[in-house]
C-alpha positions as CSV (number, residue, x, y, z in Angstrom):
1,X,0.0,0.0,0.0
2,X,1.3,3.5,-1.1
3,X,1.9,6.2,1.4
4,X,4.3,7.7,3.7
5,X,6.8,5.6,5.6
6,X,5.1,3.4,8.2
7,X,5.8,3.9,11.9
8,X,6.7,0.8,14.1
9,X,3.1,0.7,15.4
10,X,1.8,0.6,11.8
11,X,4.3,-2.1,10.8
12,X,3.1,-4.1,13.9
13,X,-0.5,-3.7,13.0
14,X,0.1,-4.8,9.5
15,X,2.0,-8.0,10.9
16,X,-1.0,-8.7,13.1
17,X,-3.3,-8.6,10.2
18,X,-1.2,-11.0,8.2
19,X,-1.2,-13.4,11.1
20,X,-5.0,-13.0,11.4
21,X,-5.5,-13.6,7.5
22,X,-3.2,-16.8,8.0
23,X,-5.4,-18.0,10.8
24,X,-8.5,-17.5,8.9
25,X,-7.1,-19.2,5.9
26,X,-6.3,-22.3,8.1
27,X,-9.6,-22.2,9.7
28,X,-8.5,-22.0,13.4
29,X,-10.3,-24.0,16.3
30,X,-12.0,-22.5,19.2
31,X,-9.0,-22.8,21.2
32,X,-7.8,-19.5,19.7
33,X,-10.8,-17.5,20.3
34,X,-9.3,-15.8,23.4
35,X,-6.4,-14.7,21.2
36,X,-8.7,-13.2,18.7
37,X,-10.3,-11.1,21.3
38,X,-7.0,-9.9,22.6
39,X,-6.2,-9.1,19.0
40,X,-9.3,-7.2,18.3
41,X,-8.9,-5.3,21.4
42,X,-5.3,-4.2,20.6
43,X,-6.5,-3.1,17.1
44,X,-9.4,-1.1,18.6
45,X,-7.0,0.7,21.0
46,X,-4.6,1.6,18.1
47,X,-7.4,2.9,16.0
48,X,-8.5,5.0,18.8
49,X,-4.8,6.5,19.2
50,X,-4.5,7.2,15.6
51,X,-8.0,9.0,15.7
52,X,-6.7,11.2,18.5
53,X,-3.4,12.1,16.7
54,X,-5.4,12.7,13.4
55,X,-7.7,15.1,15.2
56,X,-4.6,17.0,16.7
57,X,-3.2,17.3,13.2
58,X,-6.5,18.8,12.1
59,X,-6.6,21.2,14.8
60,X,-3.1,22.2,14.1
61,X,-4.0,23.1,10.6
62,X,-6.8,25.2,11.7
63,X,-4.6,27.1,14.1
64,X,-1.8,27.7,11.7
65,X,-4.3,29.1,9.2
66,X,-5.8,31.4,11.8
67,X,-2.4,32.7,12.8
68,X,-1.5,33.3,9.3
69,X,-4.6,35.6,8.7
70,X,-7.0,33.0,7.1
71,X,-5.8,33.4,3.7
72,X,-8.0,31.9,0.8
73,X,-5.4,29.2,-0.1
74,X,-5.0,28.1,3.4
75,X,-8.7,27.9,4.1
76,X,-9.1,25.6,1.1
77,X,-6.7,23.4,2.8
78,X,-8.8,23.4,6.0
79,X,-11.9,22.6,3.9
80,X,-10.2,19.7,2.4
81,X,-8.9,18.3,5.9
82,X,-12.7,18.7,7.2
83,X,-13.8,16.6,4.2
84,X,-11.1,13.9,4.9
85,X,-12.3,13.8,8.5
86,X,-15.9,13.5,7.6
87,X,-15.4,10.7,4.9
88,X,-13.3,8.8,7.5
89,X,-15.8,9.3,10.4
90,X,-18.5,7.9,8.1
91,X,-16.8,4.7,7.1
92,X,-15.5,4.1,10.6
93,X,-19.2,4.6,12.0
94,X,-20.5,2.1,9.4
95,X,-18.0,-0.4,10.5
96,X,-18.8,0.0,14.1
97,X,-22.3,-0.7,13.3
98,X,-21.5,-3.8,11.6
99,X,-19.2,-5.0,14.5
100,X,-22.0,-4.4,17.0
101,X,-24.6,-6.2,14.7
102,X,-22.1,-9.2,14.7
103,X,-21.9,-9.3,18.6
104,X,-25.7,-8.9,19.0
105,X,-27.1,-11.3,16.3
106,X,-24.1,-13.7,15.9
107,X,-22.5,-13.5,19.3
108,X,-25.7,-13.4,21.4
109,X,-24.8,-10.0,22.9
110,X,-22.6,-9.6,26.0
111,X,-22.9,-10.8,29.4
112,X,-22.5,-8.8,32.7
113,X,-18.8,-8.8,32.5
114,X,-18.8,-7.4,29.0
115,X,-17.8,-10.7,27.2
116,X,-19.4,-12.0,24.0
117,X,-21.8,-14.8,25.1
118,X,-21.5,-17.1,22.2
119,X,-17.9,-16.2,20.7
120,X,-17.5,-19.5,18.8
121,X,-20.5,-19.0,16.6
122,X,-19.6,-19.3,12.8
123,X,-22.7,-20.0,11.0
124,X,-24.6,-16.8,11.9
125,X,-21.5,-14.8,11.1
126,X,-21.6,-16.4,7.8
127,X,-25.4,-15.7,7.4
128,X,-24.7,-12.0,8.4
129,X,-21.8,-11.2,6.4
130,X,-22.0,-13.4,3.2
131,X,-25.7,-14.2,3.2
132,X,-27.5,-17.1,1.3
133,X,-27.2,-15.5,-2.1
134,X,-24.0,-13.6,-1.4
135,X,-26.0,-10.5,-0.5
136,X,-24.5,-10.3,3.1
137,X,-23.1,-7.2,4.7
138,X,-19.5,-7.8,3.6
139,X,-20.4,-7.1,0.0
140,X,-21.7,-3.8,0.6
141,X,-18.8,-2.9,3.0
142,X,-16.2,-3.9,0.3
143,X,-17.7,-1.4,-2.0
144,X,-17.9,1.3,0.5
145,X,-14.3,0.8,1.9
146,X,-12.8,0.9,-1.7
147,X,-14.9,3.8,-2.7
148,X,-13.5,5.5,0.5
149,X,-9.8,4.8,-0.7
150,X,-10.7,6.3,-4.1
151,X,-12.1,9.6,-2.6
152,X,-9.3,9.9,-0.1
153,X,-6.6,9.7,-3.0
154,X,-8.2,12.9,-4.3
155,X,-6.6,14.8,-1.3
156,X,-3.2,13.3,-1.7
157,X,-0.3,12.8,-4.1
158,X,-0.1,9.1,-2.8
159,X,-2.2,6.6,-4.6
160,X,-3.7,3.7,-2.3
161,X,-4.6,0.4,-3.3
162,X,-8.1,-1.1,-2.3
163,X,-8.8,-2.0,1.2
164,X,-11.1,-4.9,0.7
165,X,-9.7,-7.4,-1.9
166,X,-10.7,-10.7,-3.0
167,X,-8.4,-13.8,-2.4
168,X,-6.8,-13.6,-5.8
169,X,-5.4,-10.2,-4.7
170,X,-4.5,-11.1,-1.1
171,X,-0.8,-11.6,-0.6
172,X,-1.4,-14.6,1.6
173,X,-4.7,-16.3,0.3
174,X,-3.5,-16.0,-3.3
175,X,-0.9,-18.6,-2.8
176,X,-3.4,-21.1,-1.3
177,X,-5.4,-23.5,-3.5
178,X,-8.3,-23.7,-1.1
179,X,-8.6,-20.0,-0.7
180,X,-7.5,-18.3,-4.1
181,X,-10.9,-18.5,-5.7
182,X,-12.8,-17.0,-2.7
183,X,-14.3,-13.4,-2.9
184,X,-13.7,-10.8,0.0
185,X,-16.8,-11.9,2.0
186,X,-15.9,-15.7,1.9
187,X,-12.2,-15.2,2.6
188,X,-12.7,-13.1,5.7
189,X,-16.0,-14.4,7.1
190,X,-16.8,-18.0,6.0
191,X,-16.5,-20.4,9.0
192,X,-15.1,-17.7,11.1
193,X,-16.0,-17.1,14.9
194,X,-17.2,-13.8,16.0
195,X,-14.0,-12.5,17.6
196,X,-12.0,-13.2,14.4
197,X,-14.8,-11.5,12.3
198,X,-14.5,-8.4,14.6
199,X,-10.7,-8.4,14.3
200,X,-10.9,-8.3,10.5
201,X,-13.2,-5.2,10.7
202,X,-11.0,-3.6,13.3
203,X,-7.9,-4.1,11.1
204,X,-9.7,-2.2,8.3
205,X,-10.4,0.6,10.8
206,X,-6.9,0.7,11.7
207,X,-5.8,1.0,8.1
208,X,-8.4,3.8,7.5
209,X,-7.0,5.9,10.3
210,X,-3.5,5.3,9.0
211,X,-4.3,6.6,5.6
212,X,-6.4,9.5,7.1
213,X,-3.4,10.5,9.0
214,X,-1.0,10.5,6.0
215,X,-3.4,12.4,4.0
216,X,-3.9,15.1,7.0
217,X,-0.1,15.3,7.2
218,X,0.2,16.1,3.5
219,X,-2.4,18.8,3.9
220,X,-0.6,20.4,7.0
221,X,2.6,20.7,4.9
222,X,0.9,22.7,2.3
223,X,-0.2,25.2,5.0
224,X,3.4,25.4,6.4
225,X,4.8,25.9,3.0
226,X,3.0,29.2,2.5
227,X,5.0,30.9,5.4
228,X,8.7,31.3,5.5
229,X,9.5,31.6,9.2
230,X,13.3,31.3,9.9
231,X,12.9,29.3,13.2
232,X,16.3,27.5,13.0
233,X,19.2,29.9,13.8
234,X,22.7,28.6,13.5
235,X,26.2,30.1,14.1
236,X,28.4,29.6,11.2
237,X,32.2,29.8,10.5
238,X,33.6,30.0,7.1
239,X,37.3,29.3,7.0
240,X,39.6,29.9,3.9
241,X,41.2,26.6,4.9
242,X,41.2,24.1,7.7
243,X,45.0,23.6,7.6
244,X,47.0,26.6,8.7
245,X,50.7,26.4,8.8
246,X,52.5,27.6,11.8
247,X,53.3,31.3,11.7
248,X,50.8,32.2,9.0
249,X,47.3,34.0,9.5
250,X,44.2,32.2,10.0
251,X,41.4,33.8,7.8
252,X,37.6,33.3,7.9
253,X,34.2,34.8,8.6
254,X,31.5,34.3,11.4
255,X,27.8,34.8,10.5
256,X,24.3,33.6,11.4
257,X,22.3,31.3,9.1
258,X,18.6,30.8,9.4
259,X,16.3,28.1,8.0
260,X,12.5,27.4,8.3
261,X,10.9,24.3,9.6
262,X,7.8,25.0,7.3
263,X,9.6,24.6,4.0
264,X,11.7,22.0,2.4
265,X,13.9,23.7,-0.2
266,X,15.1,22.1,-3.3
267,X,18.9,22.4,-3.9
268,X,21.2,21.5,-6.8
269,X,25.0,21.7,-7.4
270,X,26.5,21.8,-11.0
271,X,23.1,20.7,-12.2
272,X,22.7,17.6,-10.0
273,X,20.2,17.5,-7.1
274,X,21.6,17.7,-3.5
275,X,20.2,15.9,-0.6
276,X,18.4,18.2,1.9
277,X,18.6,17.3,5.8
278,X,17.0,19.7,8.2
279,X,16.8,22.5,5.6
280,X,20.5,22.3,4.8
281,X,22.1,20.7,1.7
282,X,24.6,17.9,2.3
283,X,27.4,18.1,-0.4
284,X,29.9,15.3,-0.8
285,X,31.7,14.4,-4.0
286,X,35.1,13.2,-5.2
287,X,37.4,16.1,-6.4
288,X,38.6,15.4,-9.9
289,X,42.1,16.5,-10.7
290,X,43.9,17.2,-13.9
291,X,45.3,20.3,-15.5
292,X,47.5,21.3,-12.5
293,X,49.5,24.5,-12.7
294,X,53.1,24.7,-11.7
295,X,52.1,24.8,-8.0
296,X,50.3,21.5,-8.3
297,X,46.7,23.1,-8.1
298,X,43.8,22.8,-10.4
299,X,41.1,25.5,-10.3
300,X,37.4,24.4,-10.2
301,X,34.0,26.2,-9.7
302,X,30.8,25.3,-7.9
303,X,27.6,26.6,-9.4
304,X,24.5,26.0,-7.2
305,X,20.9,27.0,-6.8
306,X,18.3,26.8,-3.8
307,X,14.6,27.0,-4.8
308,X,11.6,27.7,-2.4
309,X,8.1,29.0,-2.5
310,X,7.5,32.6,-1.3
311,X,4.4,33.5,0.8
312,X,2.5,34.3,-2.3
313,X,3.1,30.9,-3.7
314,X,5.8,31.8,-6.4
315,X,8.6,29.7,-6.9
316,X,12.0,31.6,-6.2
317,X,15.5,30.5,-6.8
318,X,18.7,31.8,-5.5
319,X,22.0,30.9,-7.3
320,X,25.5,31.1,-6.3
321,X,29.0,30.4,-7.6
322,X,32.1,29.5,-5.7
323,X,35.8,28.7,-6.7
324,X,38.1,26.0,-5.1
325,X,41.2,24.4,-5.9
326,X,42.2,20.9,-6.2
327,X,45.6,19.9,-5.0
328,X,47.6,17.3,-6.7
329,X,48.1,14.5,-4.3
330,X,51.8,13.5,-3.7
331,X,53.3,10.4,-2.1
332,X,56.7,9.2,-0.7
333,X,58.4,5.9,-1.2
334,X,60.2,4.6,1.8
335,X,62.2,1.5,1.3
336,X,65.3,-0.4,2.6
337,X,65.8,-2.1,-0.8
338,X,66.0,0.8,-3.1
339,X,68.0,1.3,-5.2
340,X,67.7,-1.2,-6.9
341,X,65.1,-3.9,-6.8
342,X,66.3,-7.5,-7.0
343,X,64.9,-10.0,-9.4
344,X,62.7,-12.5,-8.1
345,X,63.0,-11.2,-4.5
346,X,60.7,-9.7,-2.0
347,X,61.3,-6.1,-2.3
348,X,59.5,-4.3,0.4
349,X,58.0,-0.8,-0.2
350,X,56.2,1.7,1.9
351,X,54.4,4.4,0.0
352,X,52.7,7.1,2.0
353,X,51.0,10.5,1.4
354,X,51.0,12.8,4.3
355,X,48.9,15.2,2.2
356,X,46.0,12.9,1.9
357,X,46.2,11.5,5.5
358,X,43.2,9.5,6.4
359,X,42.0,9.7,2.8
360,X,45.1,7.7,1.7
361,X,43.9,4.2,0.7
362,X,46.2,3.4,-2.3
363,X,46.0,0.7,-5.0
364,X,49.0,-0.5,-7.0
365,X,49.7,-2.3,-10.3
366,X,53.0,-2.9,-12.0
367,X,54.4,-3.8,-15.3
368,X,57.3,-6.4,-15.1
369,X,56.5,-7.5,-11.5
370,X,54.0,-8.9,-9.2
371,X,52.6,-6.7,-6.4
372,X,51.8,-8.2,-3.1
373,X,49.7,-6.5,-0.6
374,X,50.3,-6.6,3.3
375,X,47.0,-5.5,4.8
376,X,48.5,-2.0,5.8
377,X,47.9,0.8,3.8
378,X,50.8,1.8,1.3
379,X,52.9,-1.2,2.4
380,X,53.5,-3.7,-0.5
381,X,56.0,-6.2,-1.7
382,X,57.4,-6.2,-5.3
383,X,58.6,-9.3,-6.9
384,X,60.3,-8.4,-10.1
385,X,60.3,-10.7,-13.1
386,X,62.1,-8.6,-15.7
387,X,65.0,-6.1,-16.0
388,X,62.7,-3.0,-15.3
389,X,59.7,-2.4,-13.3
390,X,57.0,0.3,-13.7
391,X,54.8,0.8,-10.5
392,X,51.4,2.6,-11.1
393,X,50.1,4.2,-7.8
394,X,46.5,5.1,-7.7
395,X,44.1,6.3,-4.8
396,X,40.3,6.2,-4.8
397,X,40.3,5.2,-8.5
398,X,42.7,8.2,-9.6
399,X,46.1,7.5,-11.0
400,X,48.5,9.6,-9.1
401,X,51.9,8.6,-10.9
402,X,54.2,5.8,-12.2
403,X,57.5,5.0,-10.6
404,X,60.3,3.2,-12.6
405,X,62.8,0.9,-11.1
406,X,65.8,-0.8,-12.3
407,X,66.2,-4.5,-11.4
408,X,69.5,-6.2,-10.4
409,X,70.1,-9.9,-10.5
410,X,70.8,-11.6,-7.1
411,X,74.7,-11.5,-6.5
412,X,76.3,-14.9,-6.5
413,X,77.5,-16.3,-3.2
414,X,81.1,-17.0,-2.2
415,X,81.9,-20.6,-1.5
416,X,84.2,-21.2,1.5
417,X,85.7,-24.4,3.0
418,X,85.5,-25.3,6.7
419,X,87.0,-27.9,8.9
420,X,85.9,-28.3,12.4
421,X,84.0,-25.0,12.2
422,X,87.0,-23.0,11.1
423,X,87.6,-21.6,7.7
424,X,90.6,-23.2,5.8
425,X,93.0,-21.2,3.7
426,X,93.8,-23.0,0.4
427,X,97.3,-21.4,0.4
428,X,98.3,-22.5,3.7
429,X,96.5,-26.0,3.7
430,X,95.7,-27.9,6.8
431,X,97.3,-30.5,9.1
432,X,96.6,-34.1,8.2
433,X,95.1,-35.3,11.6
434,X,93.7,-31.8,12.9
435,X,90.0,-32.3,11.6
436,X,88.1,-35.1,10.2
437,X,84.7,-33.0,9.3
438,X,84.7,-31.0,6.3
439,X,81.9,-28.5,5.1
440,X,81.5,-26.1,2.1
441,X,79.4,-23.1,2.7
442,X,77.9,-20.7,0.3
443,X,78.2,-17.2,1.7
444,X,75.8,-14.5,0.6
445,X,76.9,-11.0,-0.6
446,X,76.9,-8.9,2.6
447,X,75.0,-6.0,1.1
448,X,72.4,-8.3,-0.3
449,X,72.0,-10.2,2.9
450,X,71.4,-7.0,4.8
451,X,68.8,-5.6,2.4
452,X,67.0,-9.1,1.6
453,X,67.4,-11.4,4.6
454,X,64.6,-13.8,3.4
455,X,66.0,-14.1,0.0
456,X,69.8,-14.7,1.0
457,X,69.6,-18.1,2.1
458,X,72.1,-20.2,0.1
459,X,73.5,-23.7,0.5
460,X,75.8,-26.2,-1.3
461,X,73.7,-29.0,-2.5
462,X,76.5,-31.5,-2.0
463,X,80.3,-32.1,-2.7
464,X,82.8,-34.7,-3.0
465,X,86.4,-35.0,-1.4
466,X,89.3,-36.9,-2.7
467,X,92.9,-37.6,-1.5
468,X,95.4,-37.0,-4.4
469,X,99.2,-36.6,-4.9
470,X,100.7,-35.2,-8.1
471,X,98.5,-36.3,-11.0
472,X,97.3,-39.5,-9.2
473,X,94.2,-40.0,-6.9
474,X,95.2,-41.8,-3.8
475,X,91.7,-42.4,-2.1
476,X,88.1,-41.4,-2.6
477,X,86.1,-39.7,-3.6
478,X,83.9,-39.5,-0.5
479,X,80.4,-38.0,-1.2
480,X,79.0,-35.5,1.4
481,X,75.6,-33.6,1.6
482,X,74.9,-30.0,2.2
483,X,76.0,-30.0,5.9
484,X,79.3,-31.7,5.0
485,X,80.5,-34.8,6.9
486,X,83.3,-37.0,8.0
487,X,86.2,-37.9,5.8
488,X,88.0,-40.2,8.4
489,X,88.6,-42.8,5.6
490,X,90.9,-40.4,3.7
491,X,92.7,-39.2,6.8
492,X,94.0,-42.7,7.5
493,X,95.7,-42.8,4.2
494,X,96.9,-39.3,4.0
495,X,100.6,-38.2,4.1
496,X,102.4,-34.9,4.3
497,X,102.4,-33.3,0.7
498,X,99.4,-34.9,-0.4
499,X,96.2,-32.7,-0.9
500,X,92.5,-32.8,-0.5
501,X,90.5,-32.1,-3.8
502,X,87.0,-30.8,-3.2
503,X,84.4,-30.7,-6.0
504,X,81.2,-28.9,-5.4
505,X,78.1,-30.4,-7.1
506,X,75.9,-27.3,-7.0
507,X,74.6,-24.2,-5.2
508,X,71.0,-23.6,-4.4
509,X,69.0,-20.6,-3.0
510,X,65.7,-20.5,-1.2
511,X,63.6,-17.3,-1.7
512,X,61.0,-15.6,0.5
513,X,58.3,-18.1,-0.6
514,X,60.4,-20.9,0.4
515,X,61.0,-21.9,-3.2
516,X,64.4,-23.5,-3.9
517,X,66.3,-22.8,-7.3
518,X,69.9,-23.6,-8.6
519,X,72.4,-20.8,-8.6
520,X,75.3,-20.7,-11.1
521,X,78.7,-20.4,-9.5
522,X,82.2,-19.9,-11.1
523,X,84.4,-21.7,-8.5
524,X,83.5,-25.4,-8.2
525,X,86.9,-26.8,-7.2
526,X,89.2,-26.3,-4.1
527,X,92.5,-27.9,-3.5
528,X,93.6,-28.0,0.3
529,X,97.6,-28.9,0.8
530,X,98.3,-31.3,3.8
531,X,101.2,-31.1,6.1
């Protein structure tokens, strides 16, 4: 049903009616009669409250018109409000009469406590409301209620749907094969006990009062629109800028602003409508950059209009124009890995914009690299896949700039031989029996290790050790893994003047993702003299 936004009470009443319709469609037993009595009482109470509110609205219209000098246009509104009240009172009275007839003829009247004597009676309800030849009270009521809705719509811009509909037009009954072919009278009053029939009519009265209230509110707004009374006074401060550099002057203007509760002005900005809240237009839009001057500023203009009705009823529009400037956003790149980036490694960047502050919520894309986000604004990881990388920086959908980076390959590690945990000097050699455990380590470039510790993990995949003298191999080779191992079998045959010959199988690197790859090395052989 069309109309103004429903209040919580109106939503509750609508829900109660849906429950009532569902109960009638299920043909409830007498065990629920007490619930129908309570439901009907609640609906009647709500209808009475709505009537008092509507009467207060009507009185307010009359009072406002009198205070404004009983102008002809306003008196016409009062006459319309009186007609609405008269129409509503007539249909409410008719429904009350039918309800009383149901109590007396079908329910047998009321006892000393005011309770219906025969609440479970269904047949007499059907005879009174439906009739033997479909000539019961319900058919006449259906026409009158729907005619009321048509008449009420003349006083309002809202268009209301019929109050009394057949089952095919009912949201619940239309889905039931047993109910969908029934007319309004059969749907609501067939095999229906007295309290349920009363609740049906009380619900219609509640809807009628609700619609009456909406129409009266609409008429009341027409009276208020004729007078511009500035009853909302605000103290305003207009500043040249909210950001002031220390040592510079703060400039602005203080003034009073006023608005009227009786009018709702129409506002537009640059040709687009503006949302009005409490008489004030709420402006919010994304500033568009481009065509910046040498200071990084782009000149823009706002043109607006505010329209309202004067006391004479004539539409009046006030226009304005205001300049403003859009500043080009800037950002700063903070990183421990620049320059340069390293190929295939996790190069961590922090890109921040103090100028945008809380509005800084960047997004990034890159050519020649993958961009990994961290969950923190502006903090990303770049993994280059080519010799150069172009990083595109955007904020709120606008591209701020592109940064170009050169990319270096990962420096090759240095291989060193260790015996017993101490590094061995190839030129000096080592004593025969001093150490039995040998290891070859891949030492990363110091600078690369400091910048990229997660990508500077190298190891020797394996190596062999042989005992040789002159051009002849004496013993071995002994094959050892990445962590080295014992060469006791060679030590037992070693003599001064002989040498250990170490051949490295390969070198590997583990990156920040835990992926292992082979690393080319130039030095794969080591000769250790023995003494």
